[in-house]
C-alpha positions in Angstrom: 104.5 103.2 65.9 105.0 100.4 63.3 107.3 98.6 65.6 106.3 95.2 64.3 107.8 96.1 60.9 111.4 95.7 62.3 111.2 91.9 62.5 108.4 91.5 60.0 110.3 92.9 57.0 113.2 90.4 57.1 110.8 87.6 58.0 108.7 88.4 55.0 111.9 88.4 52.9 112.8 84.9 54.2 109.3 83.5 53.6 109.1 85.0 50.1 112.5 83.7 49.1 111.9 80.2 50.4 108.5 79.9 48.8 109.7 81.4 45.5 111.9 78.5 44.6 114.4 78.5 41.8 112.5 81.2 39.9 114.2 83.8 42.1 117.7 82.5 41.9 118.8 85.4 39.7 117.5 88.2 41.8 116.6 86.7 45.2 119.8 88.2 46.8 118.5 91.7 46.0 115.2 91.0 47.7 117.0 89.7 50.8 119.3 92.7 50.9 116.5 95.2 50.4 114.5 93.7 53.3 117.5 94.1 55.6 118.0 97.7 54.5 114.3 98.5 54.9 114.4 97.1 58.5 117.5 99.3 59.2 115.5 102.2 57.8 112.7 101.5 60.2 115.2 101.2 63.1 116.8 104.5 62.2 113.4 106.2 62.0 112.4 104.7 65.4 115.7 106.0 66.9 115.1 109.5 65.6 111.6 109.4 67.0 112.9 108.2 70.4 115.4 111.1 70.5 112.5 113.5 70.2 111.0 112.3 73.5 112.0 112.7 77.1 113.7 109.8 79.0 110.4 109.0 80.8 108.5 108.6 77.5 111.1 106.8 75.4 110.1 103.2 76.2 107.3 101.9 74.0 105.3 98.8 74.7 103.1 97.5 71.9 100.8 94.5 72.2 99.9 92.9 68.8 97.4 90.3 70.0 96.6 87.9 72.9 98.9 85.0 72.4 98.5 82.5 75.3 95.1 82.8 77.0 95.4 79.6 79.2 93.9 79.5 82.7 96.2 81.6 84.9 98.8 82.2 82.2 97.9 85.2 80.1 100.7 86.2 77.6 100.3 88.8 74.9 102.5 88.8 71.7 104.1 92.1 72.8 107.0 94.1 71.6 109.0 96.6 73.6 111.4 99.3 72.3 113.5 101.1 74.9 117.0 102.4 75.1 118.5 98.9 75.4 116.6 97.2 72.6 117.2 100.3 70.4 121.0 99.7 70.6 120.6 96.1 69.5 118.0 96.9 66.8 120.4 99.4 65.2 123.4 97.0 65.5 121.5 94.0 64.1 120.0 95.8 61.2 122.9 98.1 60.4 125.7 95.5 60.6 123.4 92.8 59.2 122.6 95.0 56.2 126.3 95.5 55.5 126.9 91.7 55.7 124.0 91.2 53.2 125.7 93.6 50.8 129.0 91.9 51.3 127.4 88.5 50.6 126.2 89.6 47.2 129.8 89.5 46.0 131.0 86.7 48.2 128.2 84.3 47.3 128.0 85.4 43.6 128.8 82.0 42.2 127.1 79.8 44.8 124.1 77.9 43.4 122.3 78.2 46.7 122.6 82.0 47.0 118.8 82.6 47.1 118.4 80.1 50.0 121.4 81.7 51.7 119.8 85.1 51.7 116.5 83.7 52.9 118.4 82.2 55.9 120.2 85.5 56.5 116.8 87.3 56.6 115.4 84.7 58.9 118.4 85.2 61.2 117.8 89.0 61.4 114.0 88.5 62.0 114.6 86.0 64.9 117.2 88.2 66.5 115.0 91.3 66.3 112.1 89.4 67.8 114.4 88.4 70.6 115.6 91.9 71.5 112.3 93.6 70.9 110.3 91.1 72.9 108.0 92.6 75.5 108.1 89.5 77.7 110.2 86.4 78.2 107.9 84.1 76.2 108.3 86.2 73.0 112.0 86.4 73.8 112.1 82.6 73.9 110.4 82.5 70.5 113.2 84.6 69.1 115.8 82.7 71.0 114.7 79.4 69.4 114.4 81.1 66.0 118.1 82.2 66.3 119.0 78.6 67.1 117.2 77.4 64.0 118.7 80.0 61.7 122.2 79.3 63.0 121.7 75.6 62.4 120.6 76.3 58.8 123.5 78.7 58.1 126.3 76.8 59.8 125.2 73.7 57.8 124.5 75.7 54.6 127.0 73.5 52.7 125.4 70.4 54.1 126.9 68.2 51.5 130.2 68.5 53.4 130.2 66.1 56.4 132.1 68.6 58.5 129.5 71.3 57.9 126.6 69.0 58.7 128.3 67.8 61.9 129.1 71.4 63.0 125.5 72.4 62.5 124.3 69.5 64.6 126.8 70.2 67.3 125.8 73.9 67.5 122.1 72.8 67.7 122.6 70.2 70.4 124.9 72.3 72.6 122.5 75.2 72.4 119.6 73.0 73.4 121.3 72.5 76.8 121.3 76.3 77.3 117.8 76.6 76.0 116.6 74.1 78.7 118.0 76.5 81.3 116.0 79.4 79.8 112.8 77.3 79.5 113.0 76.2 83.2 113.7 79.8 84.2 110.4 80.8 82.6 108.6 78.0 84.5 110.1 79.2 87.8 109.1 82.8 87.0 105.5 81.7 86.3 105.4 79.6 89.4 106.8 82.5 91.5 105.3 85.6 90.0 102.3 84.2 88.0 103.6 85.9 84.8 106.5 86.1 82.4 106.0 89.7 81.6 109.0 91.9 82.2 107.2 94.6 84.1 105.4 92.1 86.4 108.5 89.9 87.0 110.9 92.9 87.7 108.3 94.7 89.8 107.8 91.6 92.0 111.4 90.5 92.2 112.0 92.4 95.4 109.4 90.3 97.2 110.8 86.9 96.1 113.4 85.0 98.2 117.1 85.2 97.4 117.2 81.5 96.7 114.5 81.7 94.1 116.1 84.7 92.4 119.5 83.0 92.5 118.0 79.9 90.8 116.4 82.0 88.1 119.6 83.9 87.6 121.7 80.7 87.3 119.2 79.2 84.8 119.3 82.4 82.7 123.1 82.3 82.9 123.0 78.7 81.5 120.9 80.0 78.6 123.4 82.8 78.0 126.3 80.4 78.1 124.8 78.4 75.3 124.0 81.3 72.9 127.1 83.3 73.7 129.5 80.3 73.7 130.7 80.7 77.2 132.3 78.1 79.4 131.1 75.3 79.7 129.0 75.5 76.5 131.6 77.0 74.3 132.6 74.0 72.2 130.3 74.7 69.2 131.7 78.1 68.3 134.9 77.0 66.5 133.1 74.4 64.5 130.6 76.9 63.4 133.2 78.3 61.0 132.2 75.6 58.6 129.5 78.0 57.3 130.2 80.7 54.7 132.3 83.5 56.1 129.4 86.1 56.1 127.6 83.7 58.4 130.5 83.9 60.8 130.5 87.7 60.7 126.7 87.7 61.4 126.9 85.2 64.3 129.9 86.7 65.9 129.2 90.4 65.5 125.5 91.2 65.4 123.3 88.3 66.3 123.7 85.0 68.0 126.6 85.4 70.4 125.3 88.8 71.6 122.0 87.3 72.7 123.4 86.0 76.0 124.7 89.5 76.9 121.3 91.0 76.1 119.5 88.4 78.2 121.6 89.2 81.3 121.4 93.0 80.7 117.6 92.8 80.2 117.3 90.7 83.4 119.4 93.1 85.5 116.7 93.6 88.2 116.9 89.8 88.9 120.7 89.7 89.0 121.0 92.8 91.1 118.9 91.1 93.8 120.8 87.7 93.5 124.5 88.3 94.4 125.3 84.6 94.0 124.1 84.5 90.4 125.8 87.8 89.7 129.1 86.4 91.0 128.6 83.4 88.8 128.2 85.6 85.7 131.3 87.5 86.6 133.3 84.2 87.1 132.1 82.7 83.8 133.1 85.8 81.9 136.5 86.0 83.5 137.2 82.3 82.8 135.9 82.5 79.2 137.9 85.6 78.2 141.1 83.8 79.2 139.9 80.5 77.8 139.2 81.9 74.3 142.3 84.1 74.2 144.6 81.1 75.0 142.9 79.0 72.3 143.3 81.9 69.8 147.1 81.8 70.2 147.4 78.3 68.7 145.0 78.4 65.7 146.4 78.5 62.2 142.9 78.7 60.6 142.2 82.4 60.3 138.5 82.0 60.9 139.0 79.8 64.0 141.5 82.3 65.4 138.8 85.0 65.1 136.2 82.6 66.5 138.3 82.1 69.6 138.7 85.9 69.8 134.9 86.3 69.8 134.6 83.8 72.7 137.2 85.9 74.6 135.6 89.3 73.8 132.1 88.1 74.7 133.7 86.9 77.9 134.6 90.5 78.6 131.0 91.5 78.1 129.7 88.8 80.4 132.2 89.7 83.0 131.1 93.4 82.8 127.4 92.4 83.1 128.3 90.4 86.2 129.6 93.5 87.8 126.1 94.9 88.2 125.2 98.6 87.7 128.9 99.6 87.4 129.3 97.3 84.4 126.1 97.0 82.4 126.7 100.0 80.2 130.4 99.0 79.7 129.2 95.6 78.6 126.8 97.1 76.0 129.4 99.6 74.8 131.9 96.8 74.2 129.2 94.8 72.5 128.5 97.6 70.1 132.1 98.5 69.3 132.9 94.7 68.9 130.0 94.5 66.4 131.9 96.9 64.1 135.5 95.6 64.5 134.7 91.9 64.6 132.4 92.1 61.6 135.2 94.0 59.8 137.7 91.3 60.8 135.6 88.4 59.6 134.7 90.1 56.4 138.4 90.9 55.9 139.2 87.2 56.5 136.6 86.4 53.9 138.3 88.8 51.5 141.6 87.0 52.1 140.0 83.6 51.5 138.4 85.0 48.3 141.8 86.0 47.1 143.5 82.7 48.2 141.1 80.2 46.6 139.3 79.6 49.9 142.5 78.7 51.8 142.0 79.3 55.5 145.5 78.2 56.8 147.4 81.3 57.6 150.7 79.4 57.2 150.0 79.5 53.5 149.5 83.2 53.3 152.1 85.9 53.9 153.0 89.2 52.1 149.4 90.0 51.2 149.5 93.7 52.3 150.6 95.0 48.9 148.3 92.8 46.9 145.2 93.4 49.0 145.6 97.0 50.1 142.0 97.7 51.0 141.7 94.4 52.9 144.9 95.1 54.7 143.9 98.6 55.7 140.4 97.7 57.0 141.6 94.5 58.7 144.4 96.5 60.3 142.0 99.1 61.7 139.9 96.3 63.2 143.1 94.8 64.6 144.0 98.1 66.3 140.5 98.4 67.6 140.3 94.9 69.2 143.7 95.5 70.8 142.4 98.6 72.5 144.9 101.0 71.0 143.8 104.6 71.4 141.8 106.2 69.9 140.2 103.2 68.3 136.9 101.7 69.4 138.1 98.9 71.6 140.2 101.3 73.7 137.1 103.1 75.0 135.0 100.0 75.7 137.6 97.5 76.9 139.3 99.9 79.2 135.8 100.8 80.6 135.3 97.1 81.5 138.7 96.9 83.2 138.0 100.1 85.2 134.5 98.7 86.1 136.1 95.6 87.5 138.4 97.6 89.8 135.6 99.9 90.7 133.5 96.9 91.8 136.1 96.3 94.4 136.6 93.3 96.7 138.5 90.2 95.9 136.3 89.3 93.0 136.8 92.8 91.4 140.6 92.5 91.8 140.8 89.0 90.3 138.5 89.8 87.4 140.4 93.1 86.8 143.7 91.2 86.6 142.1 88.6 84.3 140.9 91.3 82.0 144.4 92.9 81.9 145.9 89.5 81.1 143.3 88.9 78.4 144.3 92.2 76.8 147.9 91.1 76.6 147.1 87.6 75.1 144.7 89.3 72.6 147.5 91.5 71.5 149.7 88.4 71.0 147.4 86.3 68.9 146.0 89.1 66.8 149.5 90.3 66.0 150.3 86.7 65.1 147.3 86.7 62.7 148.5 90.0 61.1 152.1 88.7 60.6 151.0 85.4 59.3 148.6 86.9 56.8 150.0 90.2 55.6 153.7 90.2 56.3 156.7 88.0 55.7 157.5 85.9 52.7 154.8 84.7 50.3 154.0 81.1 51.2 151.1 80.3 48.9 150.9 77.7 46.1 152.0 78.7 42.6 148.5 78.3 41.2 147.2 81.0 43.5 146.9 84.6 42.2 145.8 86.9 45.1 143.6 89.9 44.1 141.5 92.5 45.8 137.8 91.7 46.4 135.1 93.5 44.3 133.5 96.7 45.5 130.5 94.9 46.8 132.8 93.3 49.4 135.3 96.1 50.1 132.5 98.8 50.5 131.0 97.2 53.6 134.5 96.5 54.9 135.3 100.2 54.6 132.1 101.3 56.4 132.8 98.9 59.2 136.4 100.2 59.5 135.0 103.7 60.2 133.0 102.1 63.0 136.2 100.5 64.3 137.8 103.9 64.5 135.1 106.3 65.6 132.3 104.3 67.4 134.1 104.2 70.8 134.7 107.9 70.9 131.0 108.5 70.0 129.7 106.2 72.7 132.2 107.5 75.4 131.8 111.2 74.6 130.3 112.8 77.6 129.2 109.3 78.9 126.7 109.4 76.1 125.9 105.6 76.0 126.0 105.3 79.8 123.4 108.1 80.2 121.3 106.7 77.3 121.1 103.2 79.0 120.7 104.5 82.6 116.8 104.3 82.6 117.0 100.6 81.7 120.1 99.2 83.4 120.9 101.9 86.0 124.3 103.5 86.4 127.0 103.7 89.0 129.6 106.4 88.9 132.1 105.1 91.5 135.9 105.5 91.1 138.3 102.5 90.9 140.6 102.1 93.8 143.4 102.3 91.3 143.5 105.6 89.4 141.9 105.4 85.9 145.1 106.8 84.3 147.1 104.0 85.9 144.7 101.3 84.7 145.0 102.7 81.1 148.8 102.8 81.5 148.9 99.1 82.7 146.5 98.0 79.9 148.6 99.7 77.2 151.8 98.3 78.6 150.4 94.8 78.6 149.1 95.2 75.0 152.6 96.5 74.0 154.2 93.5 75.6 151.9 91.1 73.7 152.7 92.8 70.4 156.4 92.7 71.1 156.4 89.0 72.1 154.4 88.0 68.9 156.7 90.2 66.7 159.8 88.7 68.3 158.6 85.2 67.8 157.1 85.3 64.3 158.5 88.3 62.4 162.2 87.6 63.0 162.3 84.1 61.5 160.6 82.3 58.6 157.2 80.8 59.3 157.1 77.1 58.4 154.2 75.9 56.2 153.6 73.0 58.7 153.0 73.7 62.3 156.0 72.6 64.4 155.8 70.1 67.2 153.9 71.6 70.2 154.5 71.8 73.9 151.8 70.3 76.1 150.2 73.8 76.6 150.2 74.6 72.9 148.8 71.2 72.0 146.1 71.8 74.6 145.3 75.2 73.0 145.2 73.5 69.5 142.6 71.1 70.9 140.5 73.9 72.3 141.8 73.2 75.9 140.1 69.8 75.6 136.7 71.3 75.8 135.2 68.5 73.6 137.1 65.9 75.6 135.7 67.3 78.9 132.2 67.3 77.5 132.6 63.8 76.3 133.9 62.5 79.6 131.4 64.4 81.7 128.3 64.1 79.7 128.5 62.0 76.5 130.1 58.8 77.9 127.9 58.7 81.1 124.9 59.5 78.9 125.7 56.6 76.7 126.1 54.3 79.6 122.9 55.5 81.1 121.1 55.0 77.8 122.4 51.5 77.4 121.4 50.7 81.0 117.9 51.9 80.4 117.7 50.0 77.2 118.8 46.8 79.0 116.3 47.4 81.8 113.6 48.0 79.2 114.5 44.9 77.1 115.2 42.4 79.8 113.1 43.9 82.6 109.9 45.6 81.4 109.7 43.9 78.0 111.0 40.6 79.5 108.2 40.5 82.0 105.6 41.3 79.4 107.0 38.8 76.9 107.3 36.1 79.6 103.7 36.6 80.7 102.6 36.4 77.0 104.7 33.2 76.5 103.1 31.5 79.5 99.6 32.3 78.4 100.4 31.3 74.9 101.9 28.0 76.0 98.9 27.2 78.2 96.5 28.2 75.4 98.3 25.8 73.0 98.0 22.9 75.4 94.4 23.6 76.3 93.5 24.0 72.6 94.4 20.3 72.1 91.3 19.2 73.9 89.2 21.2 71.5 89.1 18.6 68.7 85.7 19.5 67.2 84.5 15.8 67.3 81.2 15.1 69.0 82.3 11.7 70.2 85.3 13.3 72.0 83.0 15.8 73.7 80.6 13.0 74.6 83.4 10.9 76.0 84.6 13.9 78.1 81.1 14.4 79.4 80.7 10.7 80.2 84.1 10.6 82.0 83.2 13.8 83.9 79.8 12.4 85.0 81.5 9.1 86.0 84.0 10.9 88.1 81.2 12.9 89.8 79.2 9.7 90.5 82.3 8.0 91.8 83.0 10.9 94.1 79.4 10.9 95.4 79.5 7.2 96.1 82.8 7.6 97.9 81.4 10.3 100.1 78.3 8.2 100.9 80.3 5.1 101.8 82.5 7.2 104.1 
């Protein structure tokens, strides 16, 4: 199997476009798009080939070469394709290819378009290396590649100070999580003598619970960084400074899904470490509410959708923390989310394209008649993320809520209630986005002339809308996705202590309540062009629940004080001691040097004086 072609094709596209230079500005975007489509073709062929084999023979492990032959550490550059990585490969290449196609129209007039498509290709290559890795070290290589690509794309318009700052912020925050993953690999090697999946998972049952818990918590730290989960969530909203296709790629198919993949792939470790598993569940529950509350107060359409992503990834992390009862639900929501969130972001890009790059929803209004395709596709994504039947989110989000109540215990009840509350808040802020953008009075400037996007942009939006409608039914039919993933993540067919129909009823009732509250608040009165004075809670949401302030108080300020203290000790202590010693020696040398005159008479006088002193001393001793 030519498994290596999956990441190699977009990587070759990225290298070619970057080395080509300005000579490829006119057609470089076509090369980048063809490389993405070719990778999707390889993924589709691999999927077809996998379907022809039995469950026991579907996983393929392919070693390209010996990578790290160092003493006791032997690591091959190995790739692995199984049912879990197959899901991600199809999502990354499929949705990624549609985003490439959309970008042809969106970036048509940008002078850096060739460079942009090179970075998009690099992003796909890194993410594919991450999910196809046959061991944790290759995964780490892809993990860092994703971080590099996100830095380049978020800061693509680096001439804007806000974009450059956002790129640095994403890079620095993710480095915190990356340290967690790096230390986890060190602990694995120290404990198991390997970082290979098979060896680590096979020996996990013989390790102590404390060691497995430590590894699990370190992996969770890495996942929090890449997937923008509390407490490493602060970079995600600022990442909207990049071009809108970047936002779609990061939020739907690549970067933020990496943390979910890491936890799902490491399920044998988390299943044996209940403490780490509970921490995963708690982080997911907190983040899904955290992101939803922030989304309620954002007037920037992209930042509202970014907060939504934080919340939806929180659902996936929560499900992954539920163990075998939740892994398949997490992956199902990840896949359905890939369709409707990509569609929502591309729809937001279409609105911005029509509104001269305006992102403030208070300056929109009444666009449904002027942008009918955008309105229809965005609306289908809206219904999907709300979990309205029969759209995609209904099947996946309800499965997570059911899994929480199936998990049982106090934790299951609390997370189930948190997931229900999150569904209601999601309905509120997404209805707010719909009303602000497509309904009500027209609030844009007179020089703005909204128009529908070209076919190169609306085509991918339409295809993603089909996924928003039908993907959930496809994955849920006959427990198709659950059975597909069972050989990798296991399965648990327990029943929630609350009947499933009752959970569905409560979820839909909460969603309906969220829609009604938003409609009552925003559709019944004119929307001011300037945000009104806020209550303390709304102001907190506008400021991202003070996430940046908390990080500044907890880490940045103490770090600055620590750095200044170390500099003081270095300057006044270490350097002071060295400099004082040098000054003493220098002073003594200067004074001793005065007797070195170079005159023979001076040396003769010194010798005579010395001899006289010696003779005087001898005489004195003799007389005594």
